C-alpha positions as CSV (number, residue, x, y, z in Angstrom):
1,M,78.0,77.8,108.8
2,D,78.8,81.3,110.1
3,G,76.4,81.5,113.0
4,E,76.0,81.8,116.7
5,I,73.9,80.1,119.4
6,I,72.3,82.1,122.1
7,V,70.6,80.4,125.0
8,V,68.3,82.5,127.2
9,D,67.6,81.0,130.6
10,N,64.6,82.3,132.5
11,N,65.8,81.6,136.1
12,S,65.9,77.8,135.9
13,A,65.6,76.2,139.3
14,D,67.9,73.3,138.4
15,D,71.5,73.2,137.2
16,S,70.7,74.1,133.6
17,C,73.1,77.0,133.5
18,E,76.0,75.1,135.1
19,M,75.4,72.3,132.6
20,M,75.5,74.9,129.7
21,K,78.8,76.3,131.0
22,Q,80.4,72.9,131.3
23,R,79.2,71.2,128.2
24,F,78.8,74.2,125.8
25,P,81.3,76.9,126.8
26,N,81.2,78.4,123.3
27,V,77.4,79.1,123.5
28,K,76.4,82.5,124.6
29,L,74.3,82.1,127.8
30,I,72.1,84.8,129.1
31,E,70.9,84.2,132.7
32,N,67.8,86.2,133.6
33,P,67.3,86.8,137.3
34,Y,63.5,86.1,136.9
35,N,61.2,84.0,134.7
36,L,60.5,86.8,132.2
37,G,58.4,84.6,129.9
38,F,58.8,83.4,126.3
39,P,58.3,86.7,124.5
40,K,60.6,88.8,126.6
41,G,63.2,86.0,126.8
42,N,63.4,85.8,123.0
43,N,63.4,89.6,122.6
44,I,66.5,89.7,124.9
45,G,68.2,87.0,122.9
46,V,67.5,88.6,119.5
47,A,68.8,92.0,120.8
48,E,72.2,90.2,121.3
49,A,72.2,88.4,117.9
50,K,74.5,89.6,115.2
51,G,73.3,87.5,112.2
52,E,71.3,88.6,109.2
53,Y,68.8,85.7,110.0
54,I,67.6,84.5,113.3
55,C,66.0,81.2,114.3
56,I,63.7,81.1,117.3
57,L,64.1,77.6,118.6
58,N,62.6,75.8,121.6
59,P,64.9,73.9,123.9
60,D,62.8,70.7,123.7
61,T,63.7,70.1,120.1
62,V,66.0,67.8,118.1
63,V,67.3,69.4,114.9
64,A,68.9,67.6,111.9
65,E,72.4,68.5,111.0
66,D,71.4,70.1,107.7
67,T,68.1,71.7,108.8
68,F,69.5,75.3,108.9
69,E,71.3,74.9,105.6
70,K,68.1,73.8,103.9
71,V,65.9,76.4,105.5
72,L,68.3,79.3,104.8
73,A,68.6,78.2,101.2
74,F,64.9,78.3,100.9
75,A,64.6,81.6,102.7
76,Q,67.1,83.2,100.4
77,S,65.1,82.1,97.4
78,K,62.1,84.2,98.4
79,S,61.8,87.9,97.6
80,D,58.7,88.3,99.8
81,L,60.1,86.4,102.8
82,G,58.4,86.8,106.2
83,I,58.9,83.8,108.5
84,V,59.8,80.2,107.5
85,G,58.7,77.2,109.6
86,C,59.6,73.6,109.0
87,K,57.9,70.2,109.5
88,L,57.7,69.3,113.2
89,I,57.1,65.8,114.5
90,D,56.6,64.5,118.0
91,G,58.7,61.9,119.9
92,T,56.8,59.0,118.2
93,G,57.5,60.3,114.7
94,N,54.0,61.7,114.1
95,F,53.4,65.0,112.4
96,L,52.4,68.0,114.6
97,P,49.7,69.9,112.7
98,E,50.3,73.1,114.7
99,C,53.5,73.9,112.7
100,K,51.3,75.4,110.0
101,R,48.1,77.3,110.8
102,G,45.7,80.0,109.6
103,V,44.8,83.3,111.3
104,P,42.5,82.4,114.2
105,T,39.6,84.6,113.5
106,P,36.5,83.9,115.7
107,W,35.2,81.4,113.1
108,V,38.5,79.6,112.7
109,A,39.0,79.4,116.4
110,F,35.5,78.0,116.7
111,T,36.3,75.2,114.2
112,K,39.4,74.4,116.2
113,I,37.9,74.3,119.6
114,F,34.9,72.1,118.5
115,G,37.1,69.9,116.3
116,L,35.2,70.6,113.1
117,Y,38.5,70.5,111.1
118,H,38.6,66.8,111.8
119,F,35.3,66.1,110.0
120,F,35.8,68.5,107.0
121,P,39.6,68.5,106.3
122,K,39.1,69.4,102.6
123,S,36.6,72.2,103.1
124,N,38.0,75.7,103.1
125,L,35.2,76.7,105.5
126,F,36.5,74.4,108.2
127,N,40.1,73.5,107.5
128,Q,41.8,76.8,108.0
129,Y,43.1,76.5,111.6
130,Y,45.7,73.9,110.6
131,A,46.2,75.2,107.1
132,Q,45.0,72.0,105.6
133,H,45.1,73.4,102.1
134,L,48.7,72.0,102.4
135,T,49.5,68.5,103.4
136,E,52.4,67.9,105.8
137,N,54.6,67.1,102.7
138,Q,53.8,70.2,100.7
139,T,55.8,73.4,101.0
140,G,53.8,76.6,100.6
141,K,52.4,79.9,102.0
142,V,50.6,79.8,105.4
143,D,49.5,82.5,107.7
144,I,50.7,81.4,111.1
145,L,53.8,79.4,112.2
146,V,54.8,78.0,115.6
147,G,57.3,79.6,118.0
148,A,59.1,76.3,118.5
149,F,60.9,76.9,115.2
150,M,60.9,80.2,113.3
151,V,63.5,81.6,110.8
152,M,63.3,85.1,109.6
153,K,65.5,88.2,109.0
154,R,66.5,89.9,112.2
155,N,65.7,93.3,110.8
156,L,62.1,92.2,110.1
157,Y,61.8,90.8,113.6
158,L,62.9,94.2,115.0
159,E,60.7,96.1,112.5
160,V,57.5,94.5,113.8
161,G,58.6,94.8,117.5
162,G,59.4,91.1,118.1
163,F,57.2,89.1,120.4
164,D,54.5,91.1,122.2
165,E,55.6,90.9,125.8
166,N,51.9,91.4,126.9
167,C,50.9,88.2,125.1
168,F,49.4,85.2,126.9
169,M,51.0,81.9,126.3
170,Y,50.0,80.4,122.9
171,S,49.3,83.7,121.3
172,D,52.8,85.1,121.0
173,D,53.8,83.2,117.9
174,I,50.3,83.8,116.3
175,D,50.7,87.5,117.0
176,L,54.3,87.7,115.5
177,S,53.2,85.8,112.4
178,Y,50.2,88.1,111.9
179,M,52.3,91.2,112.4
180,V,54.7,90.0,109.7
181,L,51.7,89.4,107.3
182,K,50.6,93.0,107.9
183,T,53.9,94.2,106.5
184,G,53.0,92.6,103.2
185,K,55.5,89.7,103.6
186,S,54.6,86.0,103.2
187,N,55.1,83.2,105.7
188,Y,56.1,79.8,104.5
189,Y,55.8,76.2,105.7
190,F,58.9,74.3,104.5
191,H,58.4,70.5,104.5
192,E,61.9,69.3,103.3
193,T,63.4,69.1,106.8
194,S,61.9,67.7,110.0
195,V,62.6,68.6,113.6
196,I,61.4,66.7,116.7
197,H,59.4,68.8,119.1
198,Y,59.0,66.9,122.4
199,K,57.0,69.7,124.1
200,G,57.3,70.8,127.7
201,E,55.1,71.2,130.7
202,S,53.1,74.1,129.1
203,T,51.8,72.0,126.2
204,V,50.2,69.1,128.2
205,R,46.7,68.8,126.8
206,D,44.6,69.2,130.0
207,G,42.0,71.7,131.3
208,T,44.7,74.3,132.0
209,Y,45.8,74.1,128.4
210,M,42.3,74.8,127.2
211,K,42.0,77.8,129.6
212,R,45.3,79.2,128.3
213,F,44.3,78.6,124.7
214,R,41.0,80.5,125.3
215,E,42.9,83.4,126.9
216,A,45.3,83.5,124.0
217,M,42.6,83.6,121.4
218,Q,40.8,86.4,123.4
219,F,44.1,88.4,123.6
220,F,44.8,88.0,119.9
221,Y,41.2,88.9,118.8
222,K,41.0,91.9,121.1
223,K,44.4,93.3,119.9
224,H,43.7,92.9,116.2
225,F,39.9,92.8,115.7
226,G,38.6,94.7,118.7
227,G,37.1,91.9,120.8
228,S,33.7,90.3,120.8
229,V,31.2,89.2,123.5
230,I,29.9,86.5,121.2
231,F,33.4,85.2,120.5
232,D,34.1,85.1,124.3
233,V,30.9,83.1,124.9
234,F,31.8,80.6,122.1
235,M,35.3,80.2,123.6
236,R,33.9,79.5,127.1
237,L,31.5,77.0,125.7
238,G,34.3,75.3,123.8
239,S,36.5,75.2,126.9
240,F,33.7,73.5,128.8
241,F,33.1,71.0,126.0
242,F,36.9,70.2,125.8
243,A,37.1,69.7,129.6
244,L,34.2,67.2,129.5
245,V,35.7,65.2,126.7
246,K,39.1,65.1,128.4
247,K,37.6,64.1,131.7
248,S,35.8,61.1,130.0
249,Q,39.0,60.1,128.3
250,A,41.3,60.6,131.3
251,K,43.3,57.5,132.1
252,Q,46.9,56.9,132.7
253,I,48.7,55.0,129.9
254,V,51.2,52.6,131.2
255,L,53.4,51.0,128.7
256,N,54.5,47.5,129.3
257,I,58.0,47.5,127.7
258,R,58.9,43.9,127.0
259,E,61.6,44.5,124.3
260,Y,64.4,47.0,124.1
261,L,66.2,47.4,120.8
262,L,69.4,49.4,120.7
263,F,70.6,50.8,117.4
264,S,74.3,51.4,118.0
265,T,77.7,50.1,117.0
266,N,78.8,50.4,120.6
267,E,78.8,47.1,122.5
268,N,79.7,48.8,125.8
269,L,76.6,50.9,125.6
270,K,74.5,47.8,125.3
271,N,76.0,46.4,128.5
272,K,75.5,49.7,130.3
273,L,71.8,49.9,129.3
274,E,71.2,46.3,130.4
275,T,72.6,47.0,133.8
276,H,70.5,50.2,134.1
277,L,67.3,48.8,132.7
278,Q,67.7,45.3,134.3
279,K,66.4,43.8,131.1
280,N,68.0,42.3,128.0
281,V,68.7,44.7,125.2
282,S,69.0,43.5,121.6
283,Q,71.5,45.4,119.5
284,I,71.3,46.3,115.8
285,V,74.3,47.9,114.3
286,N,72.6,49.4,111.2
287,I,69.7,51.8,111.2
288,D,67.7,49.3,109.1
289,E,64.0,48.5,109.1
290,N,64.6,44.9,108.0
291,A,66.7,44.3,111.1
292,L,64.0,46.0,113.2
293,F,61.2,43.8,111.8
294,S,63.3,40.6,112.2
295,Q,64.0,41.4,115.9
296,S,60.6,42.6,116.9
297,N,58.5,39.5,116.3
298,S,56.0,39.8,119.1
299,K,52.8,41.5,118.1
300,E,51.7,42.0,121.7
301,A,54.8,43.5,123.3
302,S,55.5,47.2,123.5
303,I,59.0,47.8,122.0
304,E,61.3,50.7,123.1
305,I,63.8,51.6,120.4
306,L,67.0,53.2,121.7
307,L,68.9,55.3,119.1
308,D,72.6,56.1,119.7
309,N,73.5,59.5,118.3
310,S,77.2,58.5,118.6
311,S,76.6,55.9,115.8
312,F,73.9,57.7,113.7
313,S,73.3,61.3,112.9
314,F,70.2,63.2,114.1
315,K,69.1,63.4,110.5
316,E,69.1,59.6,110.2
317,I,67.4,59.2,113.6
318,I,64.6,61.7,112.7
319,A,64.0,60.0,109.4
320,F,63.9,56.6,111.2
321,L,61.2,57.9,113.6
322,E,59.1,59.2,110.7
323,R,59.4,55.9,108.7
324,N,58.5,53.8,111.8
325,K,55.8,55.7,113.5
326,N,53.6,53.0,115.0
327,S,51.8,52.6,118.3
328,K,53.8,49.4,118.9
329,Y,57.1,51.4,119.1
330,T,58.3,54.1,121.5
331,F,61.7,55.9,120.9
332,K,64.4,57.3,123.0
333,I,67.6,59.0,121.8
334,I,71.0,58.9,123.4
335,P,72.7,62.1,122.4
336,E,76.4,61.9,121.7
337,K,78.7,62.1,124.8
338,A,75.6,62.0,127.0
339,S,74.7,59.8,129.9
340,F,70.9,60.1,129.5
341,L,68.0,59.2,127.1
342,I,65.6,61.8,125.8
343,G,62.2,61.1,124.3
344,S,58.4,61.3,124.6
345,N,55.7,58.7,124.1
346,S,52.9,61.1,123.2
347,S,52.4,64.6,121.7
348,N,49.9,65.1,124.5
349,D,52.5,64.7,127.3
350,R,55.8,66.3,128.2
351,G,59.1,65.0,127.1
352,E,61.4,63.2,129.5
353,I,65.1,62.7,130.3
354,I,66.2,59.4,131.8
355,K,69.7,59.1,133.3
356,I,71.7,56.0,132.5
357,E,74.8,56.6,134.7
């Protein structure tokens, strides 16, 4: 594919930039001297892009080898193209509903913050926040897409001014999607390719998250609808309610991993992992559910599945996660030519990297 990769670093405090230069010398790296935020960082990257289409992509994602091919083919088939988003799953293989949403008017935001969409998923009155008129396996028009994965024409991005650099966290992608809708274009959710979104520090579902969500909705509503005292009161009540629920649910989940299953054709990797984990690792050479079920006989044990990207493609690995999403399993991926595992055990927590050197 004729394309380019641009990485914008917002003054990372670790060795991210050095890693980029060593492992990916052909990738264009922009090193900002300060943390300029998500909107400005992306605007800087797009200003450097040369392609007809751009993809805004989070760093905490795993993309299948044919994702861009499929999404671009779909985009080129639409005469009214705005933004295309794809199916996002978390590190356990479960669908992330925020990859397709409706415009968060005061009522829609109210149904989200009080969880009404859970109880009335088929009602148009209550199901708009997560665009539940489409299932996760249906492609179609939606209003709002998530900034973790967005494909659109570069000229359209520039026409609407890109991400609003005054946006609070969580409203920048909503605002961009809405600005595109105002041009008369249509935004689409495309379900035929899946991307893992592990999520970072900013998306941990705690009290701070709810505060940021409230501020984001207030910013968006004030910018596009003029603001409302009643809306502000509703959002504050919702934040308080959310905080109480989270406090009652707060407990640390500690997984007791009793079995490790390695899907790999590399015997040396198995030995390396056993040395690092100080536990036995069962090896399966085919990415096969029957082999998985025959190996994982214990109904009580938590099973960590280790997937070797040197043996299997990301497309195969992502499909495997989706097919085997189950509270009994957690998943870690070993990227090709890497000495670490990546993964996440919950969509409510940040992803993690585990060194295996």
